[in-house]
N, C-alpha and C positions, 0 to 999 in steps of 0.2 A: 219188363220194366224199362221205360224210356227215360233216359238221363241226358241233360244238357249241362255244359260247364262253360261259363263265359265270364270275362272280366265285367264288373259293373260299370255302366255308363250313365251319364246324367240325362234324365228324361229321354232315353234313346228313341230312335225312329221305329216305325211300325214293325219292320221285319224282326227286330230284336224281341218284341213282345209276341210275335207269331211263334218264334222258336220256344220261348218260355211257356206259352200256352199249349204247345204241342207235346210237351213231355210231362212225365209224372213227377220227376224230381229235378230241380234246377239248382245247380251249385253256383253260388255267387263267389267267383274266384278272386277273393280280396287279399290273399297272401302271396301275390305275385307283384313284380315291380310296377310302380306307377309309370305311365307313359306321358311325358310332358308334351303338351300340344295336341294330345289325342282327345278322344270322346269321353274320357273318364270324368272330366269336369266341364266339358264344353258341348254346346250344341247350337242349333239355329232355329229361330222362329220366324214367322212372317211379319215384316214391318214395311209399310208403304209399298206392298206388292213385290218385295224381294226378300231373300234370306238375310236375316240379321243375327249375328253371333250373340250368344249369351254364355256367361261363365259363372260357375259356382266359385265364390272366393275361397281361397285356401291359404294355409300357413305352412311354410316349410316343405312345399312340394318339391320332390326330387326323384329322378329316375333311379337313384340309388336306394330308395325306400320302397317298401311294400305299400300297396294301396292303403292297407289298414294302419299304416304308420304315419300317414299324411293327415293333417288336421284341417277340418272345415273351419273357416273363419267365423267365430261366434258373434262378431260385431253385428248388432241389429241394423245398423245403418247400411252396411253392405248388402245384407239380406233384403232389406226394405227397398233398396234401389233396384235390385233384380226383380223383385215382385212387382214394383210399379212399372217397370219396362214391359213385363208380360201383360199386366192389366191394360196399359195404354194401347198395346198392339192388338188386343182382342176384345176390347170392351163392347164392340158392335157385332161380335161373332154370334151366330144363332144359339150356341150352347154354352155361352160364357157363364151364365148363372149356374149351370150344372158343373162345369169343368173347373172354374176358377177356385172354388173352395177346396177342391182336391189338390190342385197345384199348390195353393197356399199352405195346406196342411203338410204337404211333403217338404216344402221349404222351411217350415217352422219347426221341423224336427230338432230337438236339442242335442242330438248326437254330434260329437266333434270328430270322432273316428270316421274317416271318409268312407271306409268299407261299410260300416254299420249305418251311416247316413243314407248311402245309396240303397242298401238292403231295405231300410225303412221306407224309402220312396217307392221301391218296387212293391212292397206290401200295400201301400196306400193307393197307388195308381192301379195296381193289379186288382184290388178289390173293386174299384170303380169299373174296370173293364170286364169283371166277372171271371178272372183267372184264378183257378183253385189249385194250381200247381204247388207242391211243397217246395219252399225255398230253404236252402241250406247254406250257411256261411262256411266257406272253405276253411277259414282260420279256426273254426270251432270243431272241425273233424279230427279224429284221431287217425293220423295217416303217416306214411313215410315221406317226410319232407325233403329227403335227400334225392328223391327222384326228380327228373326234369322232363319237360316236353310231353311227348306222347306216352312215355312210360308212366308219368304221373297221372295222366288222364286215364290210362288203362287201369292203374291202381285204384283210382277213385271210383271208376265204373264198377270194378270188382267189389269194392266195399259196399256199394249201393245196390248190388244185384242187378246191374244193367244187362239187358240183352239187346238194346238198341242205344246207340250214342248219336245225338243230334249236335251238329255244329253248323255255323253259318257257311254260306258258299265261300267266304273268304278263308275258311279253314280247309278247303279242298287241297291246296298245295301242301299243307302241313300233314294231313292225315291220310289222304288217298294212297300215297305210296306205301302205307302200312296197313292197308285193308286186310291183307292176309293174316297179319298179326292180330288184328282185332277179331277177325272171324275165328282164328284158332282159340281165342279166349271166349268164343260164343257170343260175340257182340257184333251187330250189324251197324255199319256206318250209314248215316242219313244226312243229307244236306238240303234243307228247305230253302227255297229262293222265292222271295216276294214277287208276286205278279205286278205288272204296272198298275198302279192305283191312282185314281184321280177323283177329286170331289170339289165342289165349288169353294173357292176362297174369296169371299166378297165377289167382286166382278173382275178379278185379276186373272192373268194367265197363270195356270197352275204351276206352283213351285214344289217339286217332289222332294221326298226324303228329309223333311223337316222333323223336328222333335215330335214325340207323341202328343205334346201339348197342342200342336196344330190340329192333329186328327181329332182330339177330344173337343176342341172349340168349334169345329165345323161339322161334327157328326154326332148323332144321338148315341146313347149307350148301346142301343140295339144295333145300330149301324157299325159302331166300333167292334162289337162282337162279330158281326159278319166279316168285317175287314181282317180280323185275326185269322180267318180261314183262307184268305186270298194268297196262297202260295202253292208251289209245286216242288216236288223232290227232283233234284237233278242228279245225273250220274257223274261220278268223278271224272270219267274219261271225257265227257262232253265239255267240262269246264277246262280241263288241262289241255 
């Protein structure tokens, strides 16, 4: 059983979806602290040939709150402004007609719990990308919440019957030092790293690592599926 556990991000970049697609069960880690200024409610899209920030409007965001305790701003004006920014940026993109309804559906989700809102967006975008991984909200799992860090990850992996645990390359410093502990629990650590990916973005110089929105706007669903496989596993010692 391949398991991934990650905080939810707002329309995350391609590598995030590669990890989700690579596992059987993906835990949306919504009962950990919100990171202000991070990717949980922020990302970038292409505008006038450069990366342009987009933000999901929130109410009461604080690093002292869990993600699922932060509220998405229900104001339709704020949501509408964000939607129009995306529309204006990509209206001439080759797959706008296919991708824009998916983006709009994700943004129109009525959930005000930030964790559930992002979980819903994963299901909406994941269905378009052909990802059939089982998504699990961490806050809805019966688990020992007194545990922290790698001990909590090991605990969740055990509950889900994992024999492989996938984390992004940014997790190498956190988990590689405990590889022996994972192996003792019968769990192999794996770190997928996205290969360099390029595709035409109008006639501009390519801007990498933008939101999945950009990938969907410039690539067919079939090509998006192919890009989900564009990664390699790295050894922890190579990263460290």
